[in-house]
C-alpha positions as CSV (number, residue, x, y, z in Angstrom):
1,X,84.5,144.3,107.7
2,X,82.2,141.1,107.7
3,X,83.3,138.3,104.9
4,X,87.4,139.0,105.3
5,X,88.9,135.9,106.9
6,X,92.0,134.9,106.4
7,X,94.3,133.5,103.2
8,X,93.1,129.4,102.9
9,X,89.8,130.0,105.4
10,X,86.7,129.3,102.9
11,X,84.1,132.1,102.3
12,X,81.5,133.1,103.9
13,X,78.5,132.3,101.9
14,X,76.0,135.2,101.8
15,X,73.0,134.0,103.6
16,X,75.9,133.3,106.3
17,X,76.3,136.9,105.7
18,X,73.4,138.1,106.6
19,X,73.2,135.7,109.3
20,X,75.9,137.5,111.2
21,X,74.6,141.6,110.0
22,X,71.7,139.9,112.0
23,X,73.9,138.8,114.8
24,X,76.2,142.5,114.4
25,X,72.7,143.9,115.1
26,X,72.0,142.8,118.6
27,X,69.3,139.8,117.1
28,X,68.7,136.0,119.1
29,X,68.7,133.2,116.9
30,X,64.3,133.8,116.8
31,X,64.7,137.5,115.5
32,X,67.1,135.9,112.5
33,X,65.2,133.3,111.7
34,X,62.1,136.0,111.4
35,X,64.0,138.0,109.7
36,X,65.5,136.1,106.8
37,X,62.3,133.7,106.9
38,X,64.1,131.1,107.9
39,X,64.5,128.0,110.9
40,X,66.0,129.2,114.6
41,X,67.3,125.7,113.4
42,X,69.3,126.8,110.2
43,X,69.9,129.8,111.4
44,X,72.3,127.6,114.4
45,X,73.5,125.6,111.8
46,X,74.8,128.7,109.7
47,X,76.4,130.3,112.9
48,X,78.6,127.3,113.7
49,X,79.4,127.2,109.9
50,X,80.9,130.8,110.7
51,X,82.4,130.3,113.3
52,X,83.8,127.3,112.0
53,X,85.2,129.2,109.0
54,X,86.3,132.4,111.8
55,X,87.5,130.1,114.2
56,X,85.6,131.5,117.2
57,X,84.3,129.2,119.6
58,X,81.4,131.5,121.6
59,X,79.1,134.0,120.2
60,X,80.0,137.2,121.7
61,X,83.9,135.7,119.5
């Protein structure tokens, strides 16, 4: 489930969950940025934070 984390892991922010939902729909970074009204660079930062919090190294994980 989106936002469900292991004990002791920082929770995802609302915006990180928004980005994750778009990612789950198969959107690329530009589509995520356009959908959420943010810069692609910001999308990249959110994805980095999500991967760090969830312990994944690749987008496909």
